[in-house]
TORKEGU-45554 format. One record per residue (C-alpha): residue number from 0; x, y, z; residue in one letter. Coordinates in steps of 0.02 Angstrom, whole numbers, plus 32768, in hexadecimal, padded with zeros to 4 digits. Layout:
REM TORKEGU-45554
+-----+------+------+------+---+
!   k !   xx !   yy !   zz ! r !
+-----+------+------+------+---+
! NUM !    X !    Y !    Z ! A !
...
+-----+------+------+------+---+
REM end
This chain:
REM TORKEGU-45554
+-----+------+------+------+---+
!   k !   xx !   yy !   zz ! r !
+-----+------+------+------+---+
!   0 ! C1EC ! 9B9C ! 8A16 ! M !
!   1 ! C1B7 ! 9B34 ! 8981 ! S !
!   2 ! C205 ! 9B0A ! 88D8 ! S !
!   3 ! C1B6 ! 9B0E ! 882C ! L !
!   4 ! C1DA ! 9ABD ! 8784 ! L !
!   5 ! C197 ! 9B0C ! 86E4 ! I !
!   6 ! C188 ! 9A91 ! 8653 ! I !
!   7 ! C161 ! 9AE3 ! 85AC ! D !
!   8 ! C1B5 ! 9ADB ! 8502 ! D !
!   9 ! C1A7 ! 9B98 ! 84E5 ! H !
!  10 ! C237 ! 9BF7 ! 8536 ! P !
!  11 ! C1D9 ! 9C9D ! 8534 ! V !
!  12 ! C14B ! 9C51 ! 8599 ! I !
!  13 ! C1C4 ! 9C04 ! 8614 ! R !
!  14 ! C21B ! 9CAB ! 862C ! A !
!  15 ! C176 ! 9D08 ! 8648 ! A !
!  16 ! C139 ! 9C87 ! 86C5 ! L !
!  17 ! C1DF ! 9C85 ! 8721 ! K !
!  18 ! C1DB ! 9D42 ! 8734 ! M !
!  19 ! C127 ! 9D47 ! 876F ! M !
!  20 ! C12C ! 9CB3 ! 87E5 ! L !
!  21 ! C1D5 ! 9CE3 ! 882A ! G !
!  22 ! C185 ! 9D81 ! 886C ! A !
!  23 ! C105 ! 9D23 ! 88D7 ! L !
!  24 ! C107 ! 9D5B ! 898D ! K !
!  25 ! C0B3 ! 9D18 ! 8A2A ! D !
!  26 ! C055 ! 9D80 ! 8AAB ! T !
!  27 ! C0FA ! 9DB1 ! 8AFB ! H !
!  28 ! C13F ! 9DEF ! 8A53 ! N !
!  29 ! C1B6 ! 9D5D ! 8A46 ! R !
!  30 ! C1DD ! 9D08 ! 89A0 ! T !
!  31 ! C171 ! 9C6C ! 8991 ! V !
!  32 ! C1D5 ! 9C08 ! 8913 ! L !
!  33 ! C286 ! 9BDF ! 8945 ! R !
!  34 ! C2B6 ! 9B98 ! 889B ! T !
!  35 ! C268 ! 9BA0 ! 87EE ! I !
!  36 ! C2AA ! 9B20 ! 8771 ! L !
!  37 ! C285 ! 9B0F ! 86B7 ! E !
!  38 ! C275 ! 9A7F ! 863C ! A !
!  39 ! C24F ! 9A89 ! 8582 ! S !
!  40 ! C1FB ! 99DE ! 8570 ! N !
!  41 ! C1AD ! 9951 ! 85D3 ! G !
!  42 ! C245 ! 98DE ! 85D0 ! V !
!  43 ! C2B6 ! 9965 ! 8614 ! E !
!  44 ! C22F ! 9997 ! 8691 ! G !
!  45 ! C220 ! 98E5 ! 86D2 ! L !
!  46 ! C2DA ! 98DC ! 86F0 ! Q !
!  47 ! C2D6 ! 9981 ! 874F ! M !
!  48 ! C242 ! 9949 ! 87B9 ! V !
!  49 ! C2A2 ! 98AC ! 87EC ! R !
!  50 ! C33E ! 9910 ! 8810 ! Q !
!  51 ! C2F8 ! 99AB ! 8868 ! H !
!  52 ! C24C ! 9972 ! 88A9 ! A !
!  53 ! C1F8 ! 9A1D ! 8891 ! P !
!  54 ! C15E ! 9A46 ! 88F9 ! S !
!  55 ! C0FC ! 9A7D ! 8861 ! L !
!  56 ! C0F7 ! 9A6E ! 87A3 ! L !
!  57 ! C0B1 ! 9AE2 ! 871E ! V !
!  58 ! C09A ! 9A71 ! 8688 ! L !
!  59 ! C069 ! 9A88 ! 85D2 ! D !
!  60 ! C00E ! 99F9 ! 857A ! L !
!  61 ! C051 ! 9A09 ! 84C9 ! N !
!  62 ! C109 ! 99DE ! 84D0 ! M !
!  63 ! C17B ! 9974 ! 8463 ! P !
!  64 ! C1AA ! 98C7 ! 849E ! G !
!  65 ! C146 ! 98B3 ! 853E ! L !
!  66 ! C09F ! 990F ! 853D ! S !
!  67 ! C05B ! 9963 ! 85D8 ! G !
!  68 ! BFDA ! 98DC ! 85F5 ! L !
!  69 ! C05B ! 9852 ! 85E2 ! D !
!  70 ! C0CA ! 98B3 ! 865A ! F !
!  71 ! C041 ! 98BB ! 86DE ! L !
!  72 ! C01D ! 9801 ! 86CB ! L !
!  73 ! C0D6 ! 97DC ! 86E1 ! R !
!  74 ! C0D5 ! 983F ! 8784 ! L !
!  75 ! C041 ! 97D7 ! 87BE ! Q !
!  76 ! C095 ! 9732 ! 8793 ! R !
!  77 ! C135 ! 9764 ! 87EC ! E !
!  78 ! C0D1 ! 97AB ! 887F ! R !
!  79 ! C12A ! 9852 ! 8878 ! I !
!  80 ! C0CA ! 98C8 ! 88EA ! P !
!  81 ! C0EF ! 996B ! 888B ! T !
!  82 ! C050 ! 99D2 ! 886F ! R !
!  83 ! C02E ! 9A0B ! 87BD ! A !
!  84 ! BFD2 ! 9A9D ! 876D ! V !
!  85 ! BFAF ! 9A82 ! 86B4 ! V !
!  86 ! BFC8 ! 9B24 ! 8652 ! F !
!  87 ! BF8E ! 9B07 ! 85A0 ! T !
!  88 ! BF39 ! 9B4C ! 8506 ! A !
!  89 ! BED4 ! 9AAB ! 84F6 ! N !
!  90 ! BE17 ! 9AB0 ! 8506 ! E !
!  91 ! BDE8 ! 9A8C ! 85BD ! P !
!  92 ! BD45 ! 9A35 ! 858A ! R !
!  93 ! BDAA ! 99A6 ! 8542 ! F !
!  94 ! BE47 ! 99AC ! 85AD ! Y !
!  95 ! BE1F ! 99E1 ! 865E ! M !
!  96 ! BDD0 ! 993C ! 8695 ! E !
!  97 ! BE5C ! 98DB ! 8643 ! R !
!  98 ! BEDA ! 9944 ! 86A4 ! C !
!  99 ! BE7C ! 9927 ! 8747 ! I !
! 100 ! BE7D ! 986A ! 8728 ! R !
! 101 ! BF37 ! 9874 ! 8705 ! A !
! 102 ! BF55 ! 98C9 ! 87AD ! G !
! 103 ! BF5B ! 9985 ! 8787 ! A !
! 104 ! BF22 ! 99F7 ! 8814 ! M !
! 105 ! BF07 ! 9A93 ! 87AB ! G !
! 106 ! BED9 ! 9AC7 ! 86FA ! F !
! 107 ! BEEE ! 9B73 ! 86AB ! V !
! 108 ! BED5 ! 9BA5 ! 85F6 ! E !
! 109 ! BF61 ! 9C07 ! 85A3 ! K !
! 110 ! BEDD ! 9C7A ! 855A ! T !
! 111 ! BEBC ! 9CBC ! 860A ! N !
! 112 ! BF19 ! 9D49 ! 865E ! D !
! 113 ! BFBA ! 9D0D ! 86B1 ! L !
! 114 ! BF6F ! 9D41 ! 8758 ! Q !
! 115 ! BEFF ! 9CA8 ! 8748 ! E !
! 116 ! BF98 ! 9C39 ! 874C ! L !
! 117 ! BFDA ! 9C9D ! 87DF ! R !
! 118 ! BF39 ! 9C77 ! 883E ! K !
! 119 ! BF46 ! 9BBE ! 8811 ! A !
! 120 ! BFF9 ! 9BB2 ! 8850 ! V !
! 121 ! BFCC ! 9C0A ! 88F2 ! Q !
! 122 ! BF37 ! 9B94 ! 8909 ! A !
! 123 ! BFA1 ! 9AF8 ! 88F3 ! L !
! 124 ! C02A ! 9B3A ! 8965 ! L !
! 125 ! BFA1 ! 9B52 ! 89E9 ! S !
! 126 ! BF65 ! 9A9F ! 89D5 ! G !
! 127 ! BECF ! 9ABE ! 8963 ! Y !
! 128 ! BEA5 ! 9A8E ! 88AF ! T !
! 129 ! BE7D ! 9B0A ! 8825 ! Y !
! 130 ! BE09 ! 9AE0 ! 8794 ! F !
! 131 ! BD97 ! 9B50 ! 872C ! P !
! 132 ! BCDD ! 9B39 ! 8731 ! R !
! 133 ! BCA1 ! 9AFA ! 868A ! L !
! 134 ! BBF6 ! 9B1C ! 8640 ! D !
! 135 ! BBB5 ! 9A6B ! 862B ! T !
! 136 ! BB10 ! 9AA3 ! 85E0 ! S !
! 137 ! BAEB ! 9A60 ! 8532 ! T !
! 138 ! BA54 ! 9AD1 ! 8516 ! V !
! 139 ! BAB1 ! 9B3E ! 8499 ! N !
! 140 ! BB08 ! 9AAE ! 8442 ! L !
! 141 ! BAC3 ! 9A5C ! 83A6 ! S !
! 142 ! BAAA ! 999F ! 83A3 ! K !
! 143 ! BB3F ! 9993 ! 832D ! V !
! 144 ! BBAF ! 99EE ! 83AA ! Q !
! 145 ! BB74 ! 9981 ! 843A ! V !
! 146 ! BB93 ! 98E4 ! 83D3 ! D !
! 147 ! BC40 ! 9920 ! 83A3 ! E !
! 148 ! BC6E ! 9947 ! 8457 ! Q !
! 149 ! BC39 ! 9898 ! 8488 ! Q !
! 150 ! BCA7 ! 9851 ! 83FD ! M !
! 151 ! BD3C ! 98B5 ! 843C ! I !
! 152 ! BD1E ! 9876 ! 84ED ! D !
! 153 ! BD34 ! 97C2 ! 84AE ! T !
! 154 ! BDE4 ! 97E6 ! 8470 ! L !
! 155 ! BE79 ! 97AF ! 84D7 ! S !
! 156 ! BEF7 ! 9833 ! 850D ! D !
! 157 ! BF70 ! 97FB ! 8485 ! R !
! 158 ! BEE7 ! 97FC ! 8400 ! E !
! 159 ! BEB2 ! 98AC ! 8432 ! L !
! 160 ! BF67 ! 98E6 ! 842B ! N !
! 161 ! BF80 ! 989E ! 837C ! I !
! 162 ! BED7 ! 98DF ! 8343 ! F !
! 163 ! BF09 ! 9991 ! 8370 ! Q !
! 164 ! BFB1 ! 997E ! 831A ! A !
! 165 ! BF62 ! 993D ! 827A ! L !
! 166 ! BEE1 ! 99C8 ! 827E ! A !
! 167 ! BF6D ! 9A48 ! 8289 ! R !
! 168 ! BFBC ! 99FF ! 81ED ! G !
! 169 ! C04D ! 99A4 ! 8240 ! V !
! 170 ! C08A ! 9915 ! 81D3 ! T !
! 171 ! C08B ! 985F ! 8207 ! N !
! 172 ! C149 ! 9862 ! 8205 ! K !
! 173 ! C151 ! 98F9 ! 8279 ! E !
! 174 ! C0D1 ! 98AD ! 82F0 ! I !
! 175 ! C132 ! 980A ! 82F3 ! A !
! 176 ! C1D4 ! 9865 ! 831D ! E !
! 177 ! C182 ! 98D3 ! 83A1 ! R !
! 178 ! C12C ! 9843 ! 83FB ! L !
! 179 ! C1B4 ! 97C1 ! 83DC ! H !
! 180 ! C13E ! 9752 ! 837A ! L !
! 181 ! C154 ! 96F6 ! 82D6 ! S !
! 182 ! C10C ! 9740 ! 8237 ! H !
! 183 ! C09C ! 96A6 ! 8227 ! K !
! 184 ! C056 ! 96C0 ! 82D7 ! T !
! 185 ! C029 ! 9775 ! 82B0 ! V !
! 186 ! BFD4 ! 973E ! 820E ! S !
! 187 ! BF6E ! 96C1 ! 8273 ! T !
! 188 ! BF3A ! 974A ! 82EC ! Y !
! 189 ! BF09 ! 97BA ! 8259 ! R !
! 190 ! BE9A ! 9733 ! 820E ! T !
! 191 ! BE4C ! 970F ! 82B8 ! R !
! 192 ! BE27 ! 97C8 ! 82D5 ! L !
! 193 ! BDD2 ! 97DB ! 822D ! I !
! 194 ! BD63 ! 9747 ! 8259 ! E !
! 195 ! BD40 ! 977C ! 830D ! K !
! 196 ! BD15 ! 982F ! 82E0 ! L !
! 197 ! BCB1 ! 97FA ! 8248 ! N !
! 198 ! BD09 ! 986D ! 81CC ! V !
! 199 ! BD3C ! 984C ! 8119 ! K !
! 200 ! BDF4 ! 987D ! 8120 ! S !
! 201 ! BE7D ! 98D8 ! 817F ! V !
! 202 ! BE43 ! 9979 ! 812A ! V !
! 203 ! BD9D ! 9969 ! 8185 ! H !
! 204 ! BDF7 ! 994D ! 822B ! L !
! 205 ! BE2D ! 9A02 ! 8227 ! R !
! 206 ! BD7A ! 9A41 ! 8213 ! D !
! 207 ! BD42 ! 99CC ! 829F ! F !
! 208 ! BDCC ! 9A0E ! 8312 ! A !
! 209 ! BDA6 ! 9AC5 ! 82EB ! K !
! 210 ! BCEC ! 9AAE ! 830D ! R !
! 211 ! BD18 ! 9A6B ! 83B9 ! N !
! 212 ! BD9F ! 9AED ! 83E1 ! H !
! 213 ! BE2B ! 9A6D ! 83E4 ! L !
! 214 ! BE9A ! 9AD3 ! 836F ! I !
+-----+------+------+------+---+
REM end
């Protein structure tokens, strides 16, 4: 049997996933997951991975302290072989490839039915990967939308994370505390984002993010 670690800062989501995934059975009607552990943030999750070495992770991207992408990169650097399914509300057009580069083996949107996550977990436990097929056609996109997507693709993982936070109205102070950065560093990121995305102010960042389904 295998073990699983759920890393998400929402206790209701953790409880729902634990109940659903705990009911997984194999072809002989035996429970698939021996142990299901929980962590509420990336730092706690990293400690539990080192301590318990779970077979599989279900990981959110938006967490305080250590984001999901930073968490995956930390696993890569430490050569921890745990397989990870990213379970997130973030737009897959901008995040799925980043997650693949960071070492994720599955990606499921939270807007999907929970059975989609069930399928992803079963696929990874069987040695496969699980990623949605994205419509890469730009036929129905305006030139402005295409240009904006290209701008977003140039952002680093940290820049994209801070961009979304600013667009949601999170203050510089809150972002600094959440990411363990100085207030000055966050201000520098904000200025850089305004320049990179060619907008006039933080107010326009929100409109930019909404147009591209990032909030």
